[in-house]
C-alpha positions in Angstrom: 0.1 -0.1 -0.4 1.7 3.6 -0.6 1.8 6.2 1.8 -1.0 8.9 2.1 1.4 11.8 2.9 1.3 13.3 -0.7 -2.5 13.6 -0.9 -2.7 14.5 3.0 -0.5 17.7 2.4 -2.9 18.4 -0.5 -5.5 18.7 1.3 -3.6 21.0 3.9 -2.6 23.2 1.2 -5.9 23.3 -0.7 -7.4 24.2 2.8 -4.8 27.2 3.4 -5.9 28.3 -0.1 -9.1 28.5 0.9 -8.8 30.2 3.7 -6.4 32.7 2.3 -9.7 33.5 -0.4 -11.7 33.7 2.5 -14.0 30.5 2.0 -13.6 29.8 5.4 -16.5 27.1 5.0 -15.0 25.2 2.6 -11.6 25.5 4.6 -12.7 23.5 7.5 -14.1 20.8 5.2 -10.9 20.0 3.5 -8.7 21.1 7.2 -11.2 18.4 8.7 -10.5 15.2 5.5 -6.4 15.9 5.8 -6.9 14.3 9.5 -6.3 10.5 8.0 -2.9 11.7 8.5 -3.4 13.3 12.1 0.3 13.6 12.7 0.4 16.4 10.0 -2.4 18.8 11.7 -1.5 18.2 15.6 0.0 21.7 15.3 -1.4 23.5 13.2 -4.9 22.9 13.9 -4.7 24.0 17.6 -2.9 27.7 15.9 -6.0 27.7 13.6 -8.5 27.5 16.5 -6.5 30.4 18.3 -6.7 32.6 14.8 -10.4 32.1 14.6 -11.1 32.9 18.3 -9.1 36.0 18.1 -12.3 37.3 15.7 -14.5 34.9 16.4 -17.6 37.1 14.9 -16.4 36.7 11.3 -13.8 33.1 11.2 -16.1 30.8 13.5 -17.3 29.6 10.3 -13.7 27.8 10.3 -14.4 26.1 13.6 -18.0 24.9 12.9 -17.5 23.7 9.7 -14.5 21.7 10.7 -16.4 20.1 13.7 -19.3 19.3 11.5 -16.9 17.8 9.0 -15.5 16.0 11.4 -18.2 14.6 13.5 -19.6 12.9 9.9 -16.3 11.1 9.3 -16.4 9.8 12.6 -19.6 8.8 12.4 -19.7 7.4 8.6 -16.4 6.0 9.6 -17.9 4.0 12.9 -21.1 2.9 11.4 -19.2 1.6 8.4 -16.1 0.1 10.6 -18.0 -0.6 13.9 -15.2 -0.2 16.7 -12.1 1.5 14.7 -11.7 4.4 17.1 -10.7 1.7 19.6 -8.7 -0.2 17.2 -7.0 2.7 15.5 -5.8 4.2 19.6 -4.7 0.4 19.9 -2.7 0.8 16.2 -0.9 4.4 17.5 0.5 2.6 20.9 1.7 0.5 18.8 3.3 2.7 16.0 6.6 2.8 17.7 6.8 -0.8 18.2 6.8 -1.8 14.7 7.9 1.6 13.1 10.9 3.9 14.0 8.9 6.2 15.8 10.9 8.7 16.7 11.5 12.7 15.9 14.0 14.6 15.0 14.2 16.0 18.4 14.2 12.1 19.8 17.5 12.1 17.7 19.4 14.6 19.4 18.3 14.3 23.0 17.7 11.8 25.0 14.0 10.8 26.1 13.5 12.8 29.0 15.0 15.7 27.6 13.3 15.5 24.4 9.8 16.0 25.6 11.1 19.1 27.2 12.6 20.2 24.1 9.5 19.5 22.1 7.2 21.5 24.7 9.8 24.5 24.5 9.8 24.8 20.5 6.3 24.8 20.5 5.3 27.3 23.0 8.3 29.3 20.8 6.3 29.1 18.0 3.3 29.7 19.5 4.8 32.9 21.1 6.8 34.1 18.0 3.1 33.8 16.2 1.0 34.9 18.8 0.5 38.6 17.3 -0.6 37.0 14.1 -3.6 35.6 15.4 -5.0 39.3 14.1 -3.7 39.0 10.8 -5.9 38.5 8.1 -5.9 34.9 5.8 -4.7 36.7 2.9 -1.6 38.6 4.6 1.9 37.5 4.5 1.8 37.3 8.2 -0.4 34.8 8.1 1.5 32.6 5.8 4.8 32.9 7.4 3.2 31.7 11.1 1.3 28.7 8.7 4.3 28.0 7.1 6.3 27.4 10.8 3.9 25.9 12.6 4.0 23.3 9.6 8.3 23.4 10.0 7.7 22.7 13.6 5.3 19.6 13.0 8.2 18.1 11.1 10.3 18.8 13.8 8.4 17.2 16.9 6.0 14.2 15.2 7.3 10.6 15.7 9.0 10.2 11.8 12.0 10.5 9.8 10.1 9.8 6.7 11.4 12.3 4.0 7.5 12.1 3.2 6.7 14.4 6.1 9.2 17.0 4.5 6.3 17.7 2.6 4.9 19.8 5.1 8.3 22.5 4.6 7.3 23.2 1.2 5.3 26.6 2.5 8.3 27.5 4.5 11.1 27.2 1.8 8.5 29.1 -1.1 8.1 31.8 1.7 12.0 31.5 2.0 12.8 31.9 -1.7 10.5 34.6 -2.2 12.1 37.0 0.5 15.6 35.8 -0.2 16.3 39.2 -1.2 15.3 40.8 2.0 17.0 37.9 3.8 20.0 38.6 2.4 20.2 42.4 3.2 19.0 41.5 6.8 20.8 40.3 10.2 23.8 37.9 9.5 22.0 35.2 11.4 19.1 35.2 9.2 21.5 35.1 6.4 23.4 31.9 8.0 19.9 30.3 8.9 19.2 30.9 5.1 22.3 29.7 3.4 22.2 26.7 5.7 18.7 25.8 4.2 19.9 26.5 1.1 22.9 23.9 1.5 20.8 21.6 2.7 18.2 21.4 0.3 21.1 21.8 -2.8 23.0 18.7 -0.9 19.8 16.1 -1.8 19.4 17.3 -5.3 23.5 17.1 -6.0 23.6 14.0 -4.6 20.3 12.2 -6.1 21.8 13.7 -9.5 25.3 12.2 -8.7 24.0 8.8 -7.9 21.8 8.6 -11.3 25.0 9.8 -13.5 26.8 6.7 -11.6 24.3 4.9 -12.4 25.3 5.1 -15.7 28.5 3.7 -15.9 28.5 1.4 -12.2 26.7 -1.8 -11.5 23.3 -1.0 -9.3 24.8 -3.4 -6.7 27.7 -1.3 -5.8 25.8 1.5 -5.4 23.0 0.3 -3.4 25.0 1.3 -0.1 25.0 4.9 -1.2 21.5 5.5 -1.6 21.0 7.1 2.0 23.3 9.9 0.8 20.5 12.3 -0.5 18.8 11.9 2.4 22.0 12.6 4.9 20.4 16.4 5.3 16.8 15.4 6.3 17.6 15.2 9.8 18.6 19.0 10.3 16.7 20.0 7.1 13.5 20.5 9.5 15.1 22.7 12.3 16.8 24.8 9.7 13.8 25.8 8.1 12.0 26.3 11.4 15.2 28.6 12.8 14.8 31.2 9.4 11.3 31.3 9.6 11.5 31.9 13.6 14.4 34.6 12.5 11.8 36.5 10.1 9.5 36.6 12.5 11.7 38.0 14.7 13.4 40.6 13.0 9.7 42.3 13.0 10.0 42.7 16.5 13.8 44.3 16.3 12.5 46.9 14.3 13.7 45.5 10.5 11.2 45.1 8.5 10.7 41.9 6.1 7.8 43.5 3.9 10.5 46.4 3.5 8.1 49.0 5.2 8.8 52.3 5.6 10.1 52.6 9.9 7.6 54.4 11.3 10.5 55.7 14.5 11.9 57.9 11.9 8.7 60.1 11.5 6.4 61.6 14.4 3.0 59.8 13.8 1.5 63.4 13.5 2.2 66.6 12.4 1.0 70.1 12.6 -1.0 71.2 10.1 1.5 74.3 9.7 4.2 72.1 8.9 2.1 70.1 6.5 0.8 73.2 4.8 4.5 74.1 4.3 5.9 71.1 3.0 2.8 71.0 0.5 3.8 74.4 -0.4 7.7 73.8 -0.7 6.8 70.2 -2.7 4.5 71.6 -5.5 6.6 75.1 -5.7 3.8 77.2 -5.0 4.1 80.5 -3.7 3.2 82.2 -0.7 2.0 85.4 -2.4 -1.4 83.5 -2.9 -5.2 84.0 -2.7 -7.4 84.1 -0.1 -9.2 81.2 -1.1 -6.1 79.1 -2.3 -5.0 79.5 1.5 -8.0 78.3 2.8 -7.8 75.2 0.7 -3.8 74.4 1.6 -4.8 74.8 5.2 -7.9 72.5 5.3 -5.5 69.9 2.8 -3.3 70.5 6.0 -5.4 69.5 8.5 -6.3 66.5 7.3 -3.0 65.0 6.3 -2.1 66.2 9.6 -4.8 64.3 11.4 -3.9 60.3 10.2 -1.7 58.5 8.3 -1.5 60.5 4.8 1.3 62.8 6.7 3.7 60.0 7.3 2.8 58.8 3.3 3.3 62.5 2.1 7.0 63.2 4.0 7.8 60.0 3.0 7.8 60.8 -0.2 9.4 63.4 -0.2 11.9 62.1 1.6 12.5 60.3 -1.5 
């Protein structure tokens, strides 16, 4: 039987796509369907519940459609295969016995310490994304939070299988799309990004090398090298999680990932007289103007001074 991770990842991707297009009802349905691989959604679902609770009036349809779909799937499954729930729980407990059911954290840390590190990583991811609960689903801030949660999922779930790293695709895409900003950012962010690039490149270069070698070397001689492209697998989720965490962190340090104007450079509101002088200077208007023109410019200055237009206007003057 083939592994169904690709199908589960596709349902997750479709759910996030529906979220970004404001189809919360359908997003909840497909999110419920993706839970046939529960380890893929163990971190994402609690985060989405927190996100929905932050604006319950507008986002509650996501939660209700997810719960209704889950109840329907469980009920139909129990009707078709009576007792499947207890059997499933028993199989989950036996999972580690017949597979190498260890997470990446278990590889690097002994059992008692590994559980503590897992809890710390989850709390750290939640803390980094906490202020993004109010972000709309169509915003890059929301997508970055989703990418970090999925990368954290690969880090903590009890599997080292490469197919689980499908969940790293959103994070890799986000890093690639923001590579120009990252390379101008702090040293730690650049190092994390370079580490991700090297780990991903290793897999492709090693696989291509084995493919070319197979043209001249007998397959039996190459069998002992088939794991070489997989050597970075235990490190890649950690590197992606670190790079995404750094991207979230640099916003808190004042570095703008989206290349926004630093609001600390300008006061939040400027006096109307300063706005008026700026408008006249920029447009080369003579101070000796008619009373009607003066009244209009004064009103325009008061309007600009009352809000964020003073930022955009004087930001444009500085440019």
